[in-house]
N, CA, C, O and the ligand as a Tripos MOL2 file, in Angstrom:
@<TRIPOS>MOLECULE
protein
  293   291    74     0     0
PROTEIN
NO_CHARGES

@<TRIPOS>ATOM
      1 N           0.8420   -1.2000    0.0000 N.3       1 MET1
      2 CA          0.0000    0.0000    0.0000 C.3       1 MET1
      3 C           0.8740    1.2460    0.0000 C.2       1 MET1
      4 O           0.7150    2.1000    0.8720 O.2       1 MET1
      5 N           1.7740    1.3710   -0.9350 N.am      2 ALA2
      6 CA          2.6850    2.5040   -0.9590 C.3       2 ALA2
      7 C           2.0320    3.7480   -1.5470 C.2       2 ALA2
      8 O           2.5780    4.8430   -1.4150 O.2       2 ALA2
      9 N           0.8900    3.6080   -2.1860 N.am      3 SER3
     10 CA          0.2740    4.7320   -2.8830 C.3       3 SER3
     11 C          -0.7250    5.4930   -2.0210 C.2       3 SER3
     12 O          -1.3970    6.3910   -2.5300 O.2       3 SER3
     13 N          -0.8460    5.1730   -0.7560 N.am      4 THR4
     14 CA         -1.8710    5.7960    0.0780 C.3       4 THR4
     15 C          -1.3060    6.8270    1.0460 C.2       4 THR4
     16 O          -1.9770    7.2150    2.0030 O.2       4 THR4
     17 N          -0.0720    7.2740    0.8050 N.am      5 THR5
     18 CA          0.5570    8.1720    1.7640 C.3       5 THR5
     19 C           0.0850    9.6130    1.6130 C.2       5 THR5
     20 O           0.0630   10.3500    2.5990 O.2       5 THR5
     21 N          -0.2900   10.0340    0.4130 N.am      6 GLN6
     22 CA         -0.6310   11.4310    0.2000 C.3       6 GLN6
     23 C          -1.9040   11.8080    0.9500 C.2       6 GLN6
     24 O          -2.9380   11.1570    0.7980 O.2       6 GLN6
     25 N          -1.8240   12.8400    1.7440 N.am      7 HIS7
     26 CA         -2.9340   13.3470    2.5410 C.3       7 HIS7
     27 C          -3.5360   12.2950    3.4560 C.2       7 HIS7
     28 O          -4.7270   12.3490    3.7600 O.2       7 HIS7
     29 N          -2.7510   11.3630    3.8880 N.am      8 ARG8
     30 CA         -3.3040   10.3040    4.7220 C.3       8 ARG8
     31 C          -3.7900   10.8720    6.0570 C.2       8 ARG8
     32 O          -4.9590   10.7210    6.4090 O.2       8 ARG8
     33 N          -2.9170   11.5050    6.7750 N.am      9 ASN9
     34 CA         -3.3380   12.1960    7.9830 C.3       9 ASN9
     35 C          -3.4810   13.6860    7.7300 C.2       9 ASN9
     36 O          -4.0240   14.4150    8.5600 O.2       9 ASN9
     37 N          -2.9960   14.1320    6.5900 N.am     10 GLY10
     38 CA         -3.1820   15.4990    6.1880 C.3      10 GLY10
     39 C          -2.0610   16.4100    6.6260 C.2      10 GLY10
     40 O          -1.4970   16.2670    7.7110 O.2      10 GLY10
     41 N          -1.7560   17.3420    5.7640 N.am     11 THR11
     42 CA         -0.8760   18.4380    6.1160 C.3      11 THR11
     43 C          -1.5600   19.7140    5.6610 C.2      11 THR11
     44 O          -2.4230   19.6830    4.7840 O.2      11 THR11
     45 N          -1.1830   20.8200    6.2460 N.am     12 CYS12
     46 CA         -1.7910   22.0970    5.9020 C.3      12 CYS12
     47 C          -1.5500   22.4070    4.4280 C.2      12 CYS12
     48 O          -0.4350   22.2700    3.9260 O.2      12 CYS12
     49 N          -2.6090   22.8270    3.7460 N.am     13 THR13
     50 CA         -2.4850   23.1350    2.3230 C.3      13 THR13
     51 C          -1.7500   24.4620    2.0990 C.2      13 THR13
     52 O          -1.3090   24.7430    0.9850 O.2      13 THR13
     53 N          -1.6160   25.2710    3.1430 N.am     14 ARG14
     54 CA         -0.9290   26.5560    2.9870 C.3      14 ARG14
     55 C           0.5290   26.4770    3.4240 C.2      14 ARG14
     56 O           1.4260   26.8560    2.6710 O.2      14 ARG14
     57 N           0.7720   25.9820    4.6520 N.am     15 CYS15
     58 CA          2.1380   26.0110    5.1790 C.3      15 CYS15
     59 C           2.7730   24.6190    5.2790 C.2      15 CYS15
     60 O           3.9600   24.4960    5.5820 O.2      15 CYS15
     61 N           1.9800   23.5750    5.0230 N.am     16 GLY16
     62 CA          2.5310   22.2350    5.0300 C.3      16 GLY16
     63 C           2.7390   21.6420    6.4060 C.2      16 GLY16
     64 O           3.3350   20.5720    6.5320 O.2      16 GLY16
     65 N           2.2610   22.3140    7.4410 N.am     17 SER17
     66 CA          2.4190   21.8150    8.7990 C.3      17 SER17
     67 C           1.5820   20.5640    9.0290 C.2      17 SER17
     68 O           0.5100   20.4100    8.4420 O.2      17 SER17
     69 N           2.0670   19.6800    9.8730 N.am     18 ARG18
     70 CA          1.2960   18.5010   10.2470 C.3      18 ARG18
     71 C           0.4850   18.7510   11.5090 C.2      18 ARG18
     72 O          -0.2400   17.8630   11.9580 O.2      18 ARG18
     73 N           0.5900   19.9340   12.0870 N.am     19 LEU19
     74 CA         -0.1680   20.2520   13.3060 C.3      19 LEU19
     75 C          -1.5640   20.7190   12.9190 C.2      19 LEU19
     76 O          -1.8970   21.8990   13.0360 O.2      19 LEU19
     77 N          -2.3700   19.7760   12.4570 N.am     20 ILE20
     78 CA         -3.7180   20.1170   12.0350 C.3      20 ILE20
     79 C          -4.7220   19.3790   12.9080 C.2      20 ILE20
     80 O          -4.4400   18.3150   13.4600 O.2      20 ILE20
     81 N          -5.8830   19.9700   13.0120 N.am     21 HIS21
     82 CA         -6.9120   19.4810   13.9250 C.3      21 HIS21
     83 C          -8.2020   19.2720   13.1360 C.2      21 HIS21
     84 O          -8.6090   20.1500   12.3750 O.2      21 HIS21
     85 N          -8.8430   18.1290   13.3100 N.am     22 LEU22
     86 CA        -10.0890   17.8480   12.5970 C.3      22 LEU22
     87 C         -11.2410   18.5970   13.2630 C.2      22 LEU22
     88 O         -11.5740   18.3370   14.4200 O.2      22 LEU22
     89 N         -11.8430   19.5240   12.5300 N.am     23 GLU23
     90 CA        -12.9530   20.3100   13.0640 C.3      23 GLU23
     91 C         -14.2600   19.5280   12.9850 C.2      23 GLU23
     92 O         -14.9550   19.3780   13.9900 O.2      23 GLU23
     93 N         -14.5900   19.0430   11.8280 N.am     24 TRP24
     94 CA        -15.7830   18.2050   11.6560 C.3      24 TRP24
     95 C         -15.6530   17.3790   10.4100 C.2      24 TRP24
     96 O         -14.7750   17.6160    9.5800 O.2      24 TRP24
     97 N         -16.5350   16.4020   10.2760 N.am     25 GLU25
     98 CA        -16.6100   15.6540    9.0350 C.3      25 GLU25
     99 C         -18.0620   15.4000    8.6830 C.2      25 GLU25
    100 O         -18.9260   15.3130    9.5550 O.2      25 GLU25
    101 N         -18.3130   15.2830    7.3890 N.am     26 GLU26
    102 CA        -19.6650   15.1790    6.8810 C.3      26 GLU26
    103 C         -19.6810   14.0870    5.8300 C.2      26 GLU26
    104 O         -18.7650   13.9920    5.0130 O.2      26 GLU26
    105 N         -20.7090   13.2710    5.8470 N.am     27 ARG27
    106 CA        -20.8120   12.2100    4.8460 C.3      27 ARG27
    107 C         -21.5450   12.7340    3.6160 C.2      27 ARG27
    108 O         -22.7040   13.1400    3.7010 O.2      27 ARG27
    109 N         -20.8680   12.7230    2.4830 N.am     28 LEU28
    110 CA        -21.4790   13.2060    1.2450 C.3      28 LEU28
    111 C         -22.3610   12.1470    0.6310 C.2      28 LEU28
    112 O         -23.4490   12.4510    0.1430 O.2      28 LEU28
    113 N         -21.9180   10.9340    0.6490 N.am     29 ASP29
    114 CA        -22.6640    9.7880    0.1480 C.3      29 ASP29
    115 C         -22.0760    8.5650    0.8390 C.2      29 ASP29
    116 O         -21.1160    8.6940    1.5990 O.2      29 ASP29
    117 N         -22.6300    7.3780    0.5910 N.am     30 PRO30
    118 CA        -22.1590    6.2100    1.3650 C.3      30 PRO30
    119 C         -20.6730    5.9020    1.2130 C.2      30 PRO30
    120 O         -20.1180    5.1410    2.0060 O.2      30 PRO30
    121 N         -20.0250    6.4770    0.2130 N.am     31 HIS31
    122 CA        -18.6310    6.1240   -0.0400 C.3      31 HIS31
    123 C         -17.6760    7.2830    0.1380 C.2      31 HIS31
    124 O         -16.4710    7.1130   -0.0500 O.2      31 HIS31
    125 N         -18.1730    8.4600    0.4950 N.am     32 GLN32
    126 CA        -17.2790    9.6090    0.5660 C.3      32 GLN32
    127 C         -17.5920   10.4960    1.7670 C.2      32 GLN32
    128 O         -18.7430   10.8300    2.0500 O.2      32 GLN32
    129 N         -16.5240   10.8570    2.4510 N.am     33 LEU33
    130 CA        -16.6130   11.8000    3.5580 C.3      33 LEU33
    131 C         -15.9320   13.1040    3.1670 C.2      33 LEU33
    132 O         -15.0320   13.1180    2.3270 O.2      33 LEU33
    133 N         -16.3670   14.1970    3.7800 N.am     34 GLN34
    134 CA        -15.6910   15.4690    3.6040 C.3      34 GLN34
    135 C         -15.2700   15.9310    4.9890 C.2      34 GLN34
    136 O         -16.0900   15.9990    5.9050 O.2      34 GLN34
    137 N         -13.9990   16.2450    5.1390 N.am     35 GLN35
    138 CA        -13.4740   16.6200    6.4500 C.3      35 GLN35
    139 C         -12.9480   18.0390    6.4100 C.2      35 GLN35
    140 O         -12.2530   18.4320    5.4740 O.2      35 GLN35
    141 N         -13.2910   18.8080    7.4430 N.am     36 LEU36
    142 CA        -12.7570   20.1570    7.5880 C.3      36 LEU36
    143 C         -11.6420   20.1260    8.6230 C.2      36 LEU36
    144 O         -11.8580   19.7500    9.7750 O.2      36 LEU36
    145 N         -10.4570   20.5240    8.2000 N.am     37 TRP37
    146 CA         -9.2830   20.5640    9.0750 C.3      37 TRP37
    147 C          -8.8640   22.0030    9.3170 C.2      37 TRP37
    148 O          -9.0520   22.8730    8.4670 O.2      37 TRP37
    149 N          -8.2960   22.2360   10.4880 N.am     38 ARG38
    150 CA         -7.7530   23.5600   10.7900 C.3      38 ARG38
    151 C          -6.2880   23.4230   11.1720 C.2      38 ARG38
    152 O          -5.9190   22.5720   11.9820 O.2      38 ARG38
    153 N          -5.4670   24.2650   10.5810 N.am     39 CYS39
    154 CA         -4.0460   24.2670   10.8990 C.3      39 CYS39
    155 C          -3.8140   25.0420   12.1810 C.2      39 CYS39
    156 O          -4.3090   26.1570   12.3460 O.2      39 CYS39
    157 N          -3.0480   24.4350   13.0960 N.am     40 LEU40
    158 CA         -2.7600   25.1100   14.3620 C.3      40 LEU40
    159 C          -1.6430   26.1360   14.2230 C.2      40 LEU40
    160 O          -1.4350   26.9580   15.1150 O.2      40 LEU40
    161 N          -0.9270   26.0880   13.1100 N.am     41 GLU41
    162 CA          0.1870   26.9990   12.8960 C.3      41 GLU41
    163 C          -0.2830   28.3210   12.2840 C.2      41 GLU41
    164 O          -0.0010   29.3940   12.8180 O.2      41 GLU41
    165 N          -1.0020   28.2360   11.1630 N.am     42 CYS42
    166 CA         -1.3560   29.4580   10.4300 C.3      42 CYS42
    167 C          -2.8640   29.7030   10.4040 C.2      42 CYS42
    168 O          -3.3310   30.6330    9.7460 O.2      42 CYS42
    169 N          -3.6380   28.8610   11.1260 N.am     43 LYS43
    170 CA         -5.0940   29.0120   11.2420 C.3      43 LYS43
    171 C          -5.8290   28.7990    9.9270 C.2      43 LYS43
    172 O          -7.0080   29.1310    9.8010 O.2      43 LYS43
    173 N          -5.1270   28.2450    8.9580 N.am     44 ASN44
    174 CA         -5.7770   27.9260    7.6940 C.3      44 ASN44
    175 C          -6.8120   26.8300    7.9090 C.2      44 ASN44
    176 O          -6.5850   25.8980    8.6810 O.2      44 ASN44
    177 N          -7.9520   26.9410    7.2260 N.am     45 GLU45
    178 CA         -8.9560   25.8800    7.2510 C.3      45 GLU45
    179 C          -9.1100   25.3330    5.8440 C.2      45 GLU45
    180 O          -9.1570   26.0930    4.8770 O.2      45 GLU45
    181 N          -9.1880   24.0220    5.7310 N.am     46 PHE46
    182 CA         -9.2770   23.4170    4.4130 C.3      46 PHE46
    183 C         -10.0600   22.1170    4.5030 C.2      46 PHE46
    184 O         -10.0870   21.4450    5.5340 O.2      46 PHE46
    185 N         -10.6960   21.7900    3.3840 N.am     47 VAL47
    186 CA        -11.5440   20.6040    3.3090 C.3      47 VAL47
    187 C         -10.8390   19.5230    2.5160 C.2      47 VAL47
    188 O         -10.2960   19.7730    1.4400 O.2      47 VAL47
    189 N         -10.8550   18.3170    3.0630 N.am     48 ILE48
    190 CA        -10.2720   17.1760    2.3610 C.3      48 ILE48
    191 C         -11.3610   16.1320    2.1520 C.2      48 ILE48
    192 O         -11.9350   15.6310    3.1190 O.2      48 ILE48
    193 N         -11.6490   15.8020    0.8910 N.am     49 PRO49
    194 CA        -12.5800   14.7070    0.6410 C.3      49 PRO49
    195 C         -11.9070   13.3690    0.9010 C.2      49 PRO49
    196 O         -10.7490   13.1760    0.5300 O.2      49 PRO49
    197 N         -12.6050   12.4650    1.5200 N.am     50 ARG50
    198 CA        -12.0170   11.1700    1.8400 C.3      50 ARG50
    199 C         -12.9170   10.0460    1.3560 C.2      50 ARG50
    200 O         -14.1410   10.1020    1.4660 O.2      50 ARG50
    201 N         -12.2750    9.0410    0.8260 N.am     51 ASP51
    202 CA        -12.9820    7.8330    0.4610 C.3      51 ASP51
    203 C         -13.1760    7.0020    1.7270 C.2      51 ASP51
    204 O         -12.2020    6.6750    2.4050 O.2      51 ASP51
    205 N         -14.3940    6.6640    2.0460 N.am     52 SER52
    206 CA        -14.6630    5.9770    3.3180 C.3      52 SER52
    207 C         -14.7970    4.4700    3.1500 C.2      52 SER52
    208 O         -15.1300    3.7740    4.1100 O.2      52 SER52
    209 N         -14.5480    3.9590    1.9680 N.am     53 GLU53
    210 CA        -14.7520    2.5230    1.7290 C.3      53 GLU53
    211 C         -13.8370    1.6640    2.5960 C.2      53 GLU53
    212 O         -14.1700    0.5220    2.9120 O.2      53 GLU53
    213 N         -12.6890    2.2110    2.9790 N.am     54 GLU54
    214 CA        -11.7460    1.4160    3.7540 C.3      54 GLU54
    215 C         -12.1450    1.3100    5.2250 C.2      54 GLU54
    216 O         -11.5510    0.5370    5.9760 O.2      54 GLU54
    217 N         -13.1340    2.0750    5.6320 N.am     55 GLU55
    218 CA        -13.5290    2.0480    7.0310 C.3      55 GLU55
    219 C         -14.5580    0.9510    7.2780 C.2      55 GLU55
    220 O         -15.4380    0.7110    6.4510 O.2      55 GLU55
    221 N         -14.4390    0.3040    8.4010 N.am     56 SER56
    222 CA        -15.2920   -0.8480    8.6950 C.3      56 SER56
    223 C         -16.7380   -0.4340    8.9520 C.2      56 SER56
    224 O         -17.6390   -1.2660    8.8470 O.2      56 SER56
    225 N         -16.9790    0.8410    9.2900 N.am     57 THR57
    226 CA        -18.3400    1.2850    9.5650 C.3      57 THR57
    227 C         -19.2260    1.1740    8.3270 C.2      57 THR57
    228 O         -20.4310    0.9550    8.4500 O.2      57 THR57
    229 N         -18.6430    1.3240    7.1370 N.am     58 THR58
    230 CA        -19.4220    1.2590    5.9090 C.3      58 THR58
    231 C         -20.0260   -0.1280    5.7270 C.2      58 THR58
    232 O         -21.2180   -0.2540    5.4470 O.2      58 THR58
    233 N         -19.2280   -1.1490    5.8810 N.am     59 SER59
    234 CA        -19.7470   -2.5010    5.7090 C.3      59 SER59
    235 C         -20.7200   -2.8520    6.8300 C.2      59 SER59
    236 O         -21.6570   -3.6230    6.6190 O.2      59 SER59
    237 N         -20.5090   -2.2990    8.0040 N.am     60 ALA60
    238 CA        -21.4190   -2.5560    9.1170 C.3      60 ALA60
    239 C         -22.8030   -2.0080    8.8200 C.2      60 ALA60
    240 O         -23.8050   -2.6360    9.1610 O.2      60 ALA60
    241 N         -22.8680   -0.8460    8.1880 N.am     61 GLU61
    242 CA        -24.1560   -0.2520    7.8510 C.3      61 GLU61
    243 C         -24.8910   -1.0720    6.8060 C.2      61 GLU61
    244 O         -26.1180   -1.1740    6.8370 O.2      61 GLU61
    245 N         -24.1490   -1.6480    5.8920 N.am     62 ILE62
    246 CA        -24.7590   -2.4700    4.8420 C.3      62 ILE62
    247 C         -25.2880   -3.7790    5.4370 C.2      62 ILE62
    248 O         -26.3590   -4.2560    5.0600 O.2      62 ILE62
    249 N         -24.5450   -4.3360    6.3450 N.am     63 ILE63
    250 CA        -24.9120   -5.6250    6.9290 C.3      63 ILE63
    251 C         -26.0630   -5.4860    7.9220 C.2      63 ILE63
    252 O         -26.8960   -6.3840    8.0430 O.2      63 ILE63
    253 N         -26.1060   -4.3610    8.6300 N.am     64 ALA64
    254 CA        -27.0420   -4.2040    9.7350 C.3      64 ALA64
    255 C         -28.5140   -4.4780    9.3840 C.2      64 ALA64
    256 O         -29.1470   -5.2590   10.0940 O.2      64 ALA64
    257 N         -29.1020   -3.8730    8.3160 N.am     65 PRO65
    258 CA        -30.5260   -4.1070    8.0410 C.3      65 PRO65
    259 C         -30.8180   -5.5710    7.7130 C.2      65 PRO65
    260 O         -31.8360   -6.1210    8.1330 O.2      65 PRO65
    261 N         -29.9360   -6.1760    6.9780 N.am     66 PHE66
    262 CA        -30.1010   -7.5760    6.6170 C.3      66 PHE66
    263 C         -30.0760   -8.4520    7.8650 C.2      66 PHE66
    264 O         -30.8800   -9.3720    8.0110 O.2      66 PHE66
    265 N         -29.1600   -8.1560    8.7420 N.am     67 PHE67
    266 CA        -29.0200   -8.9380    9.9610 C.3      67 PHE67
    267 C         -30.2450   -8.7530   10.8600 C.2      67 PHE67
    268 O         -30.7040   -9.7050   11.4920 O.2      67 PHE67
    269 N         -30.7730   -7.5260   10.9150 N.am     68 THR68
    270 CA        -31.9600   -7.2470   11.7330 C.3      68 THR68
    271 C         -33.1570   -8.0530   11.2400 C.2      68 THR68
    272 O         -33.9290   -8.5710   12.0470 O.2      68 THR68
    273 N         -33.3170   -8.1620    9.9230 N.am     69 ASN69
    274 CA        -34.4090   -8.9550    9.3760 C.3      69 ASN69
    275 C         -34.3320  -10.4080    9.8330 C.2      69 ASN69
    276 O         -35.3500  -11.0160   10.1630 O.2      69 ASN69
    277 N         -33.1580  -10.9430    9.8510 N.am     70 LEU70
    278 CA        -32.9890  -12.3240   10.2710 C.3      70 LEU70
    279 C         -33.4120  -12.5060   11.7190 C.2      70 LEU70
    280 O         -34.0110  -13.5210   12.0740 O.2      70 LEU70
    281 N         -33.1000  -11.5270   12.5490 N.am     71 VAL71
    282 CA        -33.4340  -11.6170   13.9690 C.3      71 VAL71
    283 C         -34.9440  -11.5310   14.1720 C.2      71 VAL71
    284 O         -35.5110  -12.2800   14.9680 O.2      71 VAL71
    285 N         -35.5930  -10.6170   13.4510 N.am     72 VAL72
    286 CA        -37.0230  -10.4200   13.6030 C.3      72 VAL72
    287 C         -37.8010  -11.6450   13.1270 C.2      72 VAL72
    288 O         -38.7720  -12.0550   13.7620 O.2      72 VAL72
    289 N         -37.3790  -12.2150   12.0280 N.am     73 GLU73
    290 CA        -38.0770  -13.3920   11.5180 C.3      73 GLU73
    291 C         -37.9340  -14.4970   12.5230 C.2      73 GLU73
    292 O         -38.4440  -15.5970   12.3080 O.2      73 GLU73
    293 ZN         -0.7930   26.0310    8.0800 Zn       74 ZN74
@<TRIPOS>BOND
     1     1     2 1
     2     2     3 1
     3     3     4 2
     4     3     5 am
     5     5     6 1
     6     6     7 1
     7     7     8 2
     8     7     9 am
     9     9    10 1
    10    10    11 1
    11    11    12 2
    12    11    13 am
    13    13    14 1
    14    14    15 1
    15    15    16 2
    16    15    17 am
    17    17    18 1
    18    18    19 1
    19    19    20 2
    20    19    21 am
    21    21    22 1
    22    22    23 1
    23    23    24 2
    24    23    25 am
    25    25    26 1
    26    26    27 1
    27    27    28 2
    28    27    29 am
    29    29    30 1
    30    30    31 1
    31    31    32 2
    32    31    33 am
    33    33    34 1
    34    34    35 1
    35    35    36 2
    36    35    37 am
    37    37    38 1
    38    38    39 1
    39    39    40 2
    40    39    41 am
    41    41    42 1
    42    42    43 1
    43    43    44 2
    44    43    45 am
    45    45    46 1
    46    46    47 1
    47    47    48 2
    48    47    49 am
    49    49    50 1
    50    50    51 1
    51    51    52 2
    52    51    53 am
    53    53    54 1
    54    54    55 1
    55    55    56 2
    56    55    57 am
    57    57    58 1
    58    58    59 1
    59    59    60 2
    60    59    61 am
    61    61    62 1
    62    62    63 1
    63    63    64 2
    64    63    65 am
    65    65    66 1
    66    66    67 1
    67    67    68 2
    68    67    69 am
    69    69    70 1
    70    70    71 1
    71    71    72 2
    72    71    73 am
    73    73    74 1
    74    74    75 1
    75    75    76 2
    76    75    77 am
    77    77    78 1
    78    78    79 1
    79    79    80 2
    80    79    81 am
    81    81    82 1
    82    82    83 1
    83    83    84 2
    84    83    85 am
    85    85    86 1
    86    86    87 1
    87    87    88 2
    88    87    89 am
    89    89    90 1
    90    90    91 1
    91    91    92 2
    92    91    93 am
    93    93    94 1
    94    94    95 1
    95    95    96 2
    96    95    97 am
    97    97    98 1
    98    98    99 1
    99    99   100 2
   100    99   101 am
   101   101   102 1
   102   102   103 1
   103   103   104 2
   104   103   105 am
   105   105   106 1
   106   106   107 1
   107   107   108 2
   108   107   109 am
   109   109   110 1
   110   110   111 1
   111   111   112 2
   112   111   113 am
   113   113   114 1
   114   114   115 1
   115   115   116 2
   116   115   117 am
   117   117   118 1
   118   118   119 1
   119   119   120 2
   120   119   121 am
   121   121   122 1
   122   122   123 1
   123   123   124 2
   124   123   125 am
   125   125   126 1
   126   126   127 1
   127   127   128 2
   128   127   129 am
   129   129   130 1
   130   130   131 1
   131   131   132 2
   132   131   133 am
   133   133   134 1
   134   134   135 1
   135   135   136 2
   136   135   137 am
   137   137   138 1
   138   138   139 1
   139   139   140 2
   140   139   141 am
   141   141   142 1
   142   142   143 1
   143   143   144 2
   144   143   145 am
   145   145   146 1
   146   146   147 1
   147   147   148 2
   148   147   149 am
   149   149   150 1
   150   150   151 1
   151   151   152 2
   152   151   153 am
   153   153   154 1
   154   154   155 1
   155   155   156 2
   156   155   157 am
   157   157   158 1
   158   158   159 1
   159   159   160 2
   160   159   161 am
   161   161   162 1
   162   162   163 1
   163   163   164 2
   164   163   165 am
   165   165   166 1
   166   166   167 1
   167   167   168 2
   168   167   169 am
   169   169   170 1
   170   170   171 1
   171   171   172 2
   172   171   173 am
   173   173   174 1
   174   174   175 1
   175   175   176 2
   176   175   177 am
   177   177   178 1
   178   178   179 1
   179   179   180 2
   180   179   181 am
   181   181   182 1
   182   182   183 1
   183   183   184 2
   184   183   185 am
   185   185   186 1
   186   186   187 1
   187   187   188 2
   188   187   189 am
   189   189   190 1
   190   190   191 1
   191   191   192 2
   192   191   193 am
   193   193   194 1
   194   194   195 1
   195   195   196 2
   196   195   197 am
   197   197   198 1
   198   198   199 1
   199   199   200 2
   200   199   201 am
   201   201   202 1
   202   202   203 1
   203   203   204 2
   204   203   205 am
   205   205   206 1
   206   206   207 1
   207   207   208 2
   208   207   209 am
   209   209   210 1
   210   210   211 1
   211   211   212 2
   212   211   213 am
   213   213   214 1
   214   214   215 1
   215   215   216 2
   216   215   217 am
   217   217   218 1
   218   218   219 1
   219   219   220 2
   220   219   221 am
   221   221   222 1
   222   222   223 1
   223   223   224 2
   224   223   225 am
   225   225   226 1
   226   226   227 1
   227   227   228 2
   228   227   229 am
   229   229   230 1
   230   230   231 1
   231   231   232 2
   232   231   233 am
   233   233   234 1
   234   234   235 1
   235   235   236 2
   236   235   237 am
   237   237   238 1
   238   238   239 1
   239   239   240 2
   240   239   241 am
   241   241   242 1
   242   242   243 1
   243   243   244 2
   244   243   245 am
   245   245   246 1
   246   246   247 1
   247   247   248 2
   248   247   249 am
   249   249   250 1
   250   250   251 1
   251   251   252 2
   252   251   253 am
   253   253   254 1
   254   254   255 1
   255   255   256 2
   256   255   257 am
   257   257   258 1
   258   258   259 1
   259   259   260 2
   260   259   261 am
   261   261   262 1
   262   262   263 1
   263   263   264 2
   264   263   265 am
   265   265   266 1
   266   266   267 1
   267   267   268 2
   268   267   269 am
   269   269   270 1
   270   270   271 1
   271   271   272 2
   272   271   273 am
   273   273   274 1
   274   274   275 1
   275   275   276 2
   276   275   277 am
   277   277   278 1
   278   278   279 1
   279   279   280 2
   280   279   281 am
   281   281   282 1
   282   282   283 1
   283   283   284 2
   284   283   285 am
   285   285   286 1
   286   286   287 1
   287   287   288 2
   288   287   289 am
   289   289   290 1
   290   290   291 1
   291   291   292 2
@<TRIPOS>SUBSTRUCTURE
     1 MET1         2 RESIDUE 1 A MET
     2 ALA2         6 RESIDUE 1 A ALA
     3 SER3        10 RESIDUE 1 A SER
     4 THR4        14 RESIDUE 1 A THR
     5 THR5        18 RESIDUE 1 A THR
     6 GLN6        22 RESIDUE 1 A GLN
     7 HIS7        26 RESIDUE 1 A HIS
     8 ARG8        30 RESIDUE 1 A ARG
     9 ASN9        34 RESIDUE 1 A ASN
    10 GLY10       38 RESIDUE 1 A GLY
    11 THR11       42 RESIDUE 1 A THR
    12 CYS12       46 RESIDUE 1 A CYS
    13 THR13       50 RESIDUE 1 A THR
    14 ARG14       54 RESIDUE 1 A ARG
    15 CYS15       58 RESIDUE 1 A CYS
    16 GLY16       62 RESIDUE 1 A GLY
    17 SER17       66 RESIDUE 1 A SER
    18 ARG18       70 RESIDUE 1 A ARG
    19 LEU19       74 RESIDUE 1 A LEU
    20 ILE20       78 RESIDUE 1 A ILE
    21 HIS21       82 RESIDUE 1 A HIS
    22 LEU22       86 RESIDUE 1 A LEU
    23 GLU23       90 RESIDUE 1 A GLU
    24 TRP24       94 RESIDUE 1 A TRP
    25 GLU25       98 RESIDUE 1 A GLU
    26 GLU26      102 RESIDUE 1 A GLU
    27 ARG27      106 RESIDUE 1 A ARG
    28 LEU28      110 RESIDUE 1 A LEU
    29 ASP29      114 RESIDUE 1 A ASP
    30 PRO30      118 RESIDUE 1 A PRO
    31 HIS31      122 RESIDUE 1 A HIS
    32 GLN32      126 RESIDUE 1 A GLN
    33 LEU33      130 RESIDUE 1 A LEU
    34 GLN34      134 RESIDUE 1 A GLN
    35 GLN35      138 RESIDUE 1 A GLN
    36 LEU36      142 RESIDUE 1 A LEU
    37 TRP37      146 RESIDUE 1 A TRP
    38 ARG38      150 RESIDUE 1 A ARG
    39 CYS39      154 RESIDUE 1 A CYS
    40 LEU40      158 RESIDUE 1 A LEU
    41 GLU41      162 RESIDUE 1 A GLU
    42 CYS42      166 RESIDUE 1 A CYS
    43 LYS43      170 RESIDUE 1 A LYS
    44 ASN44      174 RESIDUE 1 A ASN
    45 GLU45      178 RESIDUE 1 A GLU
    46 PHE46      182 RESIDUE 1 A PHE
    47 VAL47      186 RESIDUE 1 A VAL
    48 ILE48      190 RESIDUE 1 A ILE
    49 PRO49      194 RESIDUE 1 A PRO
    50 ARG50      198 RESIDUE 1 A ARG
    51 ASP51      202 RESIDUE 1 A ASP
    52 SER52      206 RESIDUE 1 A SER
    53 GLU53      210 RESIDUE 1 A GLU
    54 GLU54      214 RESIDUE 1 A GLU
    55 GLU55      218 RESIDUE 1 A GLU
    56 SER56      222 RESIDUE 1 A SER
    57 THR57      226 RESIDUE 1 A THR
    58 THR58      230 RESIDUE 1 A THR
    59 SER59      234 RESIDUE 1 A SER
    60 ALA60      238 RESIDUE 1 A ALA
    61 GLU61      242 RESIDUE 1 A GLU
    62 ILE62      246 RESIDUE 1 A ILE
    63 ILE63      250 RESIDUE 1 A ILE
    64 ALA64      254 RESIDUE 1 A ALA
    65 PRO65      258 RESIDUE 1 A PRO
    66 PHE66      262 RESIDUE 1 A PHE
    67 PHE67      266 RESIDUE 1 A PHE
    68 THR68      270 RESIDUE 1 A THR
    69 ASN69      274 RESIDUE 1 A ASN
    70 LEU70      278 RESIDUE 1 A LEU
    71 VAL71      282 RESIDUE 1 A VAL
    72 VAL72      286 RESIDUE 1 A VAL
    73 GLU73      290 RESIDUE 1 A GLU
    74 ZN74       293 GROUP 0 **** ****
């Protein structure tokens, strides 16, 4: 997985600092998140779109309704 290093934890888009803080995140659709980060160095705020497919919560949401049906039946 050598190709996943870019913006993995994020760096400031203005000064390149790694001292950034996640302000909030928003789900755009089932496969994509949008995260707002703030730089602690220069106070820059920037949005990074993220692919959420690698997170286990996505598959859990897909499995959950199906699993609930089995329990109810
Ligand atoms: Zn910065």
